[in-house]
C-alpha positions in Angstrom: 91.8 36.9 -47.2 90.8 33.4 -48.3 91.6 32.1 -44.8 89.8 35.0 -43.2 86.6 34.3 -45.0 86.9 30.5 -44.7 87.4 30.9 -40.9 84.0 32.7 -40.8 82.4 29.9 -42.8 83.8 27.3 -40.4 82.5 29.2 -37.4 79.1 29.4 -39.0 79.1 25.6 -39.7 80.1 24.8 -36.1 76.9 26.6 -34.8 74.9 23.5 -35.9 77.2 21.0 -34.0 75.2 18.0 -32.9 72.2 19.0 -35.1 72.9 18.0 -38.7 73.3 14.2 -38.3 73.5 12.2 -40.6 74.6 15.2 -42.7 77.8 17.2 -42.3 78.2 20.6 -40.8 78.6 23.2 -43.6 79.0 27.0 -43.6 79.1 29.3 -46.6 80.0 33.0 -47.1 79.4 35.0 -50.3 81.9 37.9 -50.8 81.8 40.7 -53.4 84.2 43.6 -53.6 85.7 42.9 -50.3 82.5 42.6 -48.2 80.3 39.8 -47.1 76.9 39.9 -49.0 75.5 36.6 -47.8 76.1 33.8 -45.4 74.4 30.7 -44.0 74.9 27.3 -42.5 73.2 24.0 -42.7 70.8 23.7 -39.7 69.7 20.0 -39.9 69.0 17.2 -42.3 66.2 18.1 -44.7 66.7 21.9 -44.5 68.4 24.0 -47.2 72.1 23.6 -47.5 74.5 26.4 -46.5 75.3 27.5 -50.0 71.6 28.0 -50.9 71.0 30.1 -47.7 74.0 32.2 -48.4 73.0 32.8 -52.0 69.5 33.7 -51.0 70.8 36.3 -48.6 73.2 37.7 -51.3 70.4 38.0 -53.8 71.5 39.9 -56.9 74.9 40.6 -55.3 75.7 37.0 -55.9 76.5 37.6 -59.5 80.3 38.0 -60.0 81.0 37.1 -56.4 83.1 34.5 -54.6 81.7 31.7 -52.5 83.6 30.4 -49.5 82.2 27.0 -48.4 83.6 24.5 -45.9 82.6 21.4 -47.9 82.5 20.7 -51.6 79.0 21.6 -52.9 76.8 18.5 -53.7 76.0 17.6 -57.2 73.3 15.1 -56.6 69.6 15.3 -55.6 68.9 14.0 -52.1 66.5 15.6 -49.6 67.3 18.8 -51.4 68.5 19.7 -54.9 72.1 19.9 -56.0 73.9 23.0 -54.7 76.2 23.1 -57.7 73.3 24.1 -59.9 72.3 26.9 -57.5 75.9 28.2 -57.5 76.1 28.2 -61.3 72.7 29.8 -61.7 73.6 32.6 -59.3 76.4 33.8 -61.6 79.3 33.4 -59.2 82.8 33.5 -60.7 84.9 31.8 -58.0 84.4 29.1 -55.4 86.8 28.5 -52.5 86.4 25.1 -50.8 88.0 23.8 -47.6 87.7 20.1 -48.3 86.3 17.7 -50.9 83.1 15.7 -49.9 84.0 12.1 -49.0 80.4 11.1 -49.8 80.7 8.6 -52.8 77.7 10.4 -54.4 79.8 13.6 -54.6 83.6 12.8 -54.2 84.9 15.4 -56.5 81.9 15.5 -58.8 80.8 18.9 -57.4 84.2 20.5 -58.1 84.2 19.0 -61.6 80.7 20.3 -62.3 81.7 23.9 -61.2 84.8 23.9 -63.3 83.0 22.6 -66.4 80.6 25.6 -65.9 83.6 28.0 -66.1 84.0 28.8 -62.4 87.4 29.1 -60.8 87.6 26.6 -58.0 90.3 26.7 -55.2 90.4 23.7 -52.9 92.1 23.0 -49.5 91.9 26.4 -47.7 91.8 25.5 -44.0 91.3 21.9 -45.0 92.7 20.4 -41.7 90.2 22.5 -39.7 87.4 21.3 -42.0 88.4 17.7 -41.6 88.4 18.0 -37.8 85.0 19.8 -37.8 83.4 16.9 -39.8 85.3 14.0 -38.4 82.0 12.3 -37.4 80.5 12.6 -40.9 83.7 11.5 -42.6 83.9 8.2 -40.6 80.2 7.5 -41.1 79.9 8.3 -44.8 83.0 6.2 -45.7 82.7 3.3 -43.3 78.9 3.3 -42.5 79.9 3.0 -38.8 79.5 5.5 -36.0 82.3 7.7 -34.9 83.2 6.5 -31.3 84.5 8.8 -28.5 85.5 7.3 -25.2 85.1 9.7 -22.3 86.3 9.3 -18.7 86.9 11.3 -15.6 89.6 10.2 -13.2 91.9 11.4 -10.4 95.5 12.2 -10.8 96.4 8.7 -9.8 94.0 7.2 -12.4 91.0 6.3 -10.2 87.4 6.7 -11.3 86.0 5.9 -7.8 87.1 4.9 -4.3 87.4 1.3 -3.2 83.8 1.5 -2.0 82.6 2.7 -5.4 82.0 6.4 -4.5 82.6 8.6 -7.5 80.5 11.8 -7.1 82.2 14.0 -7.9 85.8 13.5 -9.0 85.9 16.4 -11.4 84.5 19.9 -10.9 81.4 21.5 -12.3 83.1 22.9 -15.3 84.3 19.5 -16.5 80.9 18.0 -15.8 79.3 20.8 -18.0 81.8 19.8 -20.7 80.6 16.2 -20.4 77.0 17.3 -21.0 78.1 19.4 -24.0 79.6 16.2 -25.4 76.2 14.5 -24.9 74.6 17.3 -26.8 77.1 16.9 -29.7 76.8 13.1 -30.3 74.0 10.9 -31.5 74.1 8.3 -28.8 75.5 7.6 -25.4 76.6 4.1 -24.4 77.1 2.6 -20.9 77.2 -0.9 -19.5 74.8 -2.6 -17.1 77.3 -2.2 -14.3 77.0 1.6 -14.5 73.2 1.3 -14.6 73.1 -0.9 -11.5 75.7 1.1 -9.5 74.7 4.7 -10.4 71.2 4.6 -11.9 72.1 7.4 -14.3 69.6 9.4 -16.4 71.9 9.8 -19.4 70.3 13.0 -20.5 71.8 16.3 -21.5 71.7 18.9 -18.8 73.4 22.1 -19.8 73.6 25.2 -17.6 71.4 27.3 -20.0 68.8 24.5 -20.2 69.4 23.8 -23.9 70.7 20.7 -25.6 69.3 17.5 -27.0 69.3 14.1 -25.4 71.3 11.4 -27.1 69.9 8.0 -27.8 70.7 5.9 -24.7 72.4 2.5 -25.4 72.7 0.1 -22.6 75.0 -3.0 -22.9 73.1 -5.6 -21.0 73.9 -9.2 -22.1 71.5 -10.8 -19.6 68.7 -8.1 -19.6 69.3 -7.2 -16.0 68.3 -3.5 -16.3 65.8 -2.8 -13.5 62.4 -1.8 -14.8 62.5 1.2 -12.4 65.9 2.4 -13.8 66.1 6.0 -14.8 67.2 5.1 -18.3 63.7 3.5 -18.8 61.7 6.2 -17.2 62.7 9.5 -18.8 60.6 12.3 -20.1 62.8 12.5 -23.1 62.3 12.3 -26.9 65.4 10.1 -27.3 64.8 6.4 -27.1 66.5 3.8 -24.9 68.1 0.8 -26.7 69.0 -2.3 -24.7 71.8 -4.1 -26.5 71.7 -7.7 -25.4 72.4 -11.3 -26.4 70.3 -14.4 -27.4 71.2 -15.8 -24.0 69.1 -13.3 -22.1 65.9 -14.6 -20.5 62.9 -14.0 -22.9 60.6 -12.9 -20.2 63.1 -10.2 -19.2 63.4 -9.0 -22.8 59.6 -8.7 -23.0 59.4 -6.8 -19.7 61.9 -4.3 -21.0 60.0 -3.9 -24.2 56.9 -3.2 -22.2 58.6 -0.1 -20.7 59.0 1.4 -24.2 62.7 0.5 -24.6 63.8 -1.2 -27.8 65.6 -4.4 -27.4 68.5 -5.2 -29.8 69.6 -8.9 -29.7 73.1 -8.5 -31.1 74.7 -11.9 -31.0 74.7 -15.3 -29.2 76.8 -14.2 -26.3 78.2 -14.3 -23.7 78.6 -10.6 -24.0 77.5 -8.0 -26.5 79.9 -7.8 -29.5 80.6 -4.1 -29.8 81.8 -4.3 -33.4 78.5 -5.9 -34.5 76.6 -3.3 -32.4 78.3 -0.4 -34.2 77.3 -2.0 -37.5 73.7 -2.2 -36.4 73.7 1.3 -35.1 75.2 2.6 -38.3 72.4 1.0 -40.2 70.0 3.2 -38.1 72.0 6.3 -39.2 73.4 6.8 -35.7 76.6 8.5 -36.8 78.4 9.0 -33.4 78.6 7.3 -30.0 79.9 8.7 -26.7 81.0 6.0 -24.4 80.6 6.9 -20.7 80.8 3.3 -19.5 82.9 1.9 -16.7 86.2 0.3 -16.8 85.1 -3.0 -18.5 83.2 -1.2 -21.2 86.1 1.0 -22.1 88.4 -2.0 -22.0 86.2 -4.0 -24.4 85.8 -1.0 -26.7 89.5 -0.5 -26.9 90.2 -4.2 -27.3 87.7 -4.4 -30.2 89.3 -1.2 -31.7 86.1 0.6 -32.2 87.2 3.8 -30.4 88.3 6.8 -32.6 88.9 9.4 -30.0 89.5 9.7 -26.3 88.5 12.6 -24.0 89.9 12.2 -20.5 89.2 14.6 -17.7 91.8 14.5 -14.9 91.1 16.0 -11.5 94.0 17.3 -9.3 93.2 14.9 -6.5 94.8 11.6 -5.4 92.4 8.9 -4.2 94.7 5.9 -3.7 93.8 2.3 -2.8 94.7 -1.0 -4.5 91.0 -1.8 -4.9 89.9 1.6 -6.3 89.0 1.1 -10.0 90.7 2.8 -13.0 89.0 4.0 -16.2 90.0 1.0 -18.4 89.5 -2.7 -17.4 89.8 -5.9 -19.3 92.9 -8.0 -19.7 95.0 -5.3 -21.3 98.1 -5.8 -23.4 100.9 -8.1 -22.2 103.5 -5.4 -23.0 103.6 -1.8 -23.9 103.7 -2.4 -27.6 100.0 -3.3 -27.3 99.0 0.0 -25.7 96.7 2.3 -27.5 98.7 5.4 -28.4 97.1 8.8 -28.9 98.1 11.2 -31.6 97.2 14.8 -32.3 96.9 15.3 -28.5 95.4 18.5 -27.0 95.6 19.4 -23.4 93.4 22.2 -21.9 92.3 23.5 -18.5 88.7 23.1 -17.6 88.2 24.8 -14.3 90.5 23.1 -11.8 90.8 20.0 -14.0 92.7 19.0 -17.1 91.2 17.7 -20.3 93.3 15.5 -22.5 92.0 14.8 -26.0 93.6 12.6 -28.6 92.9 10.2 -31.5 93.5 6.5 -31.0 96.4 5.2 -33.2 95.9 1.5 -33.9 
């Protein structure tokens, strides 16, 4: 029964995917005498936490009940008050927690406080599922760096375009819709200047139902070559565009880009943007996750600098061929297979006619 109710709490938490940054996704269920009397999930930063919402719905029934929550209740005051005190005050007798909070401000303190108050605390129910749900938050809160996902779409023979650069569309509409869902989930989307010059993308979220939020657009542009007429600079979008460049870029070009409303980030001296330093800068801005949709060189640099946490590859059942047709990862690459980036915890699924391979980079 613990797993049954925790599964409901996890499903509640996932409803806010892409909306809680820089906070985690959290769901909570209050159970008394075998029935759910209250439930809730954290909507976004600054709003009440899941436990508080579930307890409010439970009302007087909270006394003597059990709370199922996907993350250890906080014991510190941030934008909202400590959830541990609300749980204790409500008169619960038992709390079942999926995983401890990796936030150094909590890190077991919430569990300790509940036990000191006399509540029974069980930890680790569906813990692996909870860890996967909040993989972005865990990376950010412990490393202060964004979680990075590399996404690509290619043919069966590993091509992302023809020898003439034609790439629309390799995958089907279902896979493209999944790609937009990823944009909706993550804080920022990153591409290189090559993609901007070749495709003039909008880098907005366009879901079939018209919902979704636009990620922050990050353009790697070491010499500030982004055209002032580019779609990334001319969007009716609440999300900003950041041009990540180097000190070697022409000052007049940087000023022209600023005049469009874009924010220019001079990351390093050059000759190209250092991605490790860029992730540090973006982390300081509380950008907790990045979706890389760059071309082969951007993916190659990201893997070489070991900033990628997860890969999401869409594979279409078509063969393009051609020696000059590009693949999804450029750069020099390793000299032997021992230097290849291995994936672990791999999942393979069908998305319309295409395959989706997801896995975590093992460095």
